[in-house]
C-alpha positions in Angstrom: 8.9 -1.9 11.4 11.3 -1.1 8.4 9.3 -3.0 5.7 7.2 -2.1 3.2 3.0 -1.7 3.3 0.4 -2.6 1.1 -3.7 -0.3 1.5 -6.1 -1.9 0.5 -9.4 -0.6 0.3 -13.2 -0.3 -0.7 -14.8 3.1 -0.5 -18.4 3.8 -0.9 -18.5 6.7 -1.6 -16.7 8.8 -3.6 -15.8 11.6 -1.3 -14.8 9.3 1.1 -12.3 7.9 -1.6 -10.9 10.6 -2.3 -9.6 11.7 1.6 -8.2 8.6 2.0 -6.5 8.9 -2.0 -4.9 12.2 -0.7 -3.8 11.1 2.5 -2.1 8.0 0.9 -0.8 9.9 -1.4 2.2 11.7 -0.3 3.4 7.8 1.7 2.4 6.1 -1.5 2.4 4.7 -4.1 -0.6 3.3 -6.5 -0.4 0.9 -7.7 -3.9 -0.1 -9.0 -7.6 2.2 -8.4 -7.5 0.7 -4.5 -4.1 -0.4 -4.0 -1.0 1.6 -2.4 2.0 0.6 -1.8 3.3 2.5 0.9 8.2 2.0 0.4 10.7 0.0 3.6 12.1 3.5 4.8 9.0 5.3 5.2 9.0 5.3 9.7 5.7 3.9 9.1 3.7 0.7 10.7 0.2 -1.0 9.4 -1.3 0.0 12.6 -0.4 3.2 13.0 -2.1 3.3 8.4 -4.7 1.5 9.8 -6.0 3.8 12.8 -4.7 7.0 10.7 -7.2 5.8 7.6 -10.3 3.9 9.6 -11.1 7.3 11.1 -11.6 9.1 6.8 -14.2 5.6 6.5 -18.3 4.8 6.0 -19.9 2.7 7.2 -19.7 -0.4 5.2 -16.2 0.3 3.6 -13.5 -1.9 3.9 -10.0 -1.6 4.6 -6.5 -4.5 5.2 -3.6 -3.2 5.5 -0.4 -5.7 5.3 3.0 -5.7 6.4 5.5 -8.7 6.2 8.1 -9.1 9.5 11.7 -8.7 7.9 12.0 -12.1 7.9 9.0 -12.7 6.0 10.1 -9.7 3.1 13.4 -11.8 2.2 11.2 -14.4 1.7 8.7 -12.9 -0.9 8.3 -14.5 -4.1 7.5 -12.4 -7.1 4.6 -13.5 -10.2 5.3 -15.3 -12.7 8.5 -16.8 -12.3 8.7 -16.6 -8.3 12.2 -15.5 -8.4 13.4 -13.5 -5.0 13.7 -9.7 -6.0 13.8 -6.5 -4.1 10.6 -4.9 -3.7 10.4 -3.2 -6.2 9.6 0.5 -7.1 7.4 2.2 -9.4 7.6 4.8 -11.3 5.0 6.9 -12.5 4.5 7.2 -16.2 1.2 8.2 -17.6 0.4 4.8 -15.5 2.4 2.8 -12.5 5.2 0.8 -14.3 6.9 -1.5 -11.9 10.3 -2.1 -11.5 12.5 -4.9 -9.7 
């Protein structure tokens, strides 16, 4: 599917958390400490990302990977105004800035 992914995790140990970060950094934009946005067009699916990251997790760690279907993605509304806009792009400028 050629839609973006949202990846969030709760990893209790620093070393494992660093491994997850290193695995996502080449393909995703960080939007929160443990939240990543994988843009459309990477060829990745929620299942593939989930399986890849699951091997890095330990007991009690949590992972969520969401990939809306193309139809659902076209109906996404962005806060605060609830208007439809194309998927945002993220740009690193001393922190992440969302451009929509």
